[in-house]
N, C-alpha and C positions, 0 to 999 in steps of 0.2 A: 504493500503500500503506499503511495507516494505522500512525503510529506513536507511542511515547508522548510525543515532540513534540506532533503533531497536537491529541490532548486538551488538554495541555500550552498550547499555541496558541490554542485555543478559550476556554480559561478567562482565561488571560491579556488576551487581546483583550475580551470580556466584560466584565471584572472593570475593566479601564482604562478603557473606554467609559464605563461607570457611575459610575465617579468624576467622569469631564469632564462629566456631565449632571449629577450633583449638582454640582458647583460650579456650572453655569451657572443651575441652579435656585433654587442659595442667594444670586443677584443681585437675583432676583424680575424684578417687570416685567409687561406687559400678558401675560395668560395663553395668548392665540392665539398673541401672536409667542413668547414664551416655547416652545410646541409645535413651531411650526415651526423654532427654531432648534434645536432640540435632535434632531429628527427629521436637519436637516443636519449638526450637528456630530457625530454619532455614527456618521451614513451614510461621511462622508467622512474619520472617521476608520479605521473598521474597512475600508472597500475600500483606504485607502491602505497600512497595516499588510498584508493580505493580498498584494496585488500585491506589495509588497516581499519579503515573507517566502513566500510561496509564489506566484513570478509564472506558475507554469504552469498554477496553477489557476484554474476559473471560478468567479464569484461572481453570486449571483441574491439580490438585495439587495430590501426592500420599497421604497424609494427611489432606487433606480435603476432606467438601462434592462436590461428584459428582453431580454438580448444571447442568443439562439436557438443560438447557437457552443456553449453549457453542454449541450443536447442531445447532442452527439458527445463531450464531455469526460467524464475516465474520474475525473477528481474535481472536486466542485462544494460549494462553500461557501454553503448557505443561511441570510442572516443578516436580521434583526428588530433594525435599531440603537436602535427606541423600540418596545417593546411595551406600548400602553398609552398614548398619548399621550395620551390625555385625561387619564387618572390623573395622569399628570404634570404637566398645567399646574393640578393641583386643588392648594393648599396643604394641607399633612397628611397626602397620599394617599400610600402606601406599594406598593399594589398596580400596580406598574409593571415592565418588567423588561428585559435586555437579551438575543438569541439569536443564538449562534453555532454551526452547525452543519456538521457535513463528511458529504457525500455521496459515496460510490465504487462507481464500477458493476462491478469484481468482487468485490464485495462484495454487490451487489444490493440496497443501500441505506445508511443513516446508520451511521457508524463512530464519528462520535466528535462531542459536543457540550457547552454550558456555558448555563448559563441565569443572569446575573447579577440580583438583586433589590438593586439599589443602596443603595433607603432602607430596608430591613430590613438591610443589613450581610451582606446572604446570597449567595453561590453555590453552586449545585447542577451538578457537570460529572463528565462520564465518567473524569474525571484522576483523581478521589476518589470512585469510586460512594458515594453515601449509604447509611447504614445503615437503610435504611426497610423499614417493616412490610411488607413485600408480600407474605409468606408468612403472615401471622398472621390465623387465622378470625375469624370477625366474634362478639363474645361475643353470647350469646341475650337476646333482648329489645333488644337496643340496635339503636335506629335508624338505618340507613343515613344518611349526611350526603352528600348530591350538591353540587358545586360550582357555582353560575351565573353568567352573566353578571348586573351591577349592572341592565342597562336594555335586554337584547335577548334573554333567555332565550327559546330556542325553546317552543311548546306540548308538544312532546315529552317534555322534563324535566319537566315540570309535571303529563302523564300519566303517566309512568312513577313520578314520585314516589310519586303517590297508587294504584298499581298495587301497590308494595312498603312503601309507609308512609316513605317518603322523609324526611328534613328538609333543606330549601333553604339553601346558604348562599353568600351571594352576594360576587363577588369581582371586582376590573379584568381586567387584560391575562391571554391564554390564557396564559403562562407564570408569573404568579401562580397561577392556577388551577390548573396542574398541579402546581407547588412545592406545595399544601396535599395534594394523595395524595400525593406522596412522602413529604413530610415527618409524614404520618399525622394531620391535621388535619381532611381529607375522606377520605371515602373511593374517591370517584368523581368522574369530570367525563366529563360527556355534553353534547355538544355538536350541532345538524344542523341551525343556521341558516347555515352556509356561512362560509369564511374561507378563507388562502390559505395555500400551505408554510410560509411564513417564519415565520407565528402562530406553527406546532407542530413543524417539524422539531427545533429544538434541546429544547424539552421535552420530544419525545419519546424523542430519543436517550437522555436522560438517565434517563427512564424505565425504556425498554427496559433499558440496563444495571443496573439497579436488581432489573430482575426482575419489572416490573409488564406487566399484560396492556395492549395498544395493538391497535385494531382501529377499522375502521369500524364503522357502526351495525348493519350485517348480516353481522358478524363478520369482513368480508375483512380482510386487509391493507392497511396505510397504505401507499400509495409516493408517493415524490418523485423530483423532478428530470422531471418530466411537462411537454409540451408547453403544455399549461393548467395552472399553478398553482394554480388553484381545487380546493378540497378540503372538499368537501359536509357533512362529519361526521366525528366521530370518539368513540370511548370507552375513558378509561382508568381504570384500578381495580386493585385487588389480584386475582391471578389466581383465589381464592378465592371470587370474588361476581360473577366474570364470566359464568356459566351464567346467574344467576340475572337480571343485568342484561340481558343479550341476548334473554332470553324475554323478558321485562316490554317490552323495546323492539317484539318482536314483537308481543306482546300490544295493545299500544299502537297500532303501525303497523297493524294485521291482516295481517302479513304471515305466510306459511306457514315 
């Protein structure tokens, strides 16, 4: 059962891991060495703290071995110790994050989460739901902004943007992308190139808690703690524009 402490724990762990990563980054050094050290440092910190503070819960981490015992667990923490490893290794980049989310069987999904954006001095979390523009209508004549990958935006995003005359806004990690939607900097995050549960669990937990629409690109629910953690696609946006985007996706993919 989720408690207020779970929300606070997610926030505190993401924030502290972010602080450790900032300290590591400040020391400088070879970017590739720095990236590997960041992944390891944050993973070891998060797993150790979760094992100490929630010893009966399972953990699924990008940097850890996938213990399939999680499939029978009632509570699973899904973490991405360093979302945007490449961006972390580039001087001056702020679009990387730390993700901490909790999945619970009896609730049927994610129940707590936090996305720390250490280089931006920001933490978005379910302990203090963001005052987000989730229910605001789109101003007439103003084009939608779709946040996309700087390096691997799928063709679907370009096709949808052409259909609805949207503007594309490049950004780094998945957590940083969803954060731009939650904070109103962009209108939607659409991705169909494939990624993993840890890439989106915490951002989705925060987005749903703040009132945003979250689904697969066919409109179905996004599910977590599955045997195969691969997640093919996702859409995060304000509810008022979800129908428009899903229709454009159907047109772009020639789906009925």
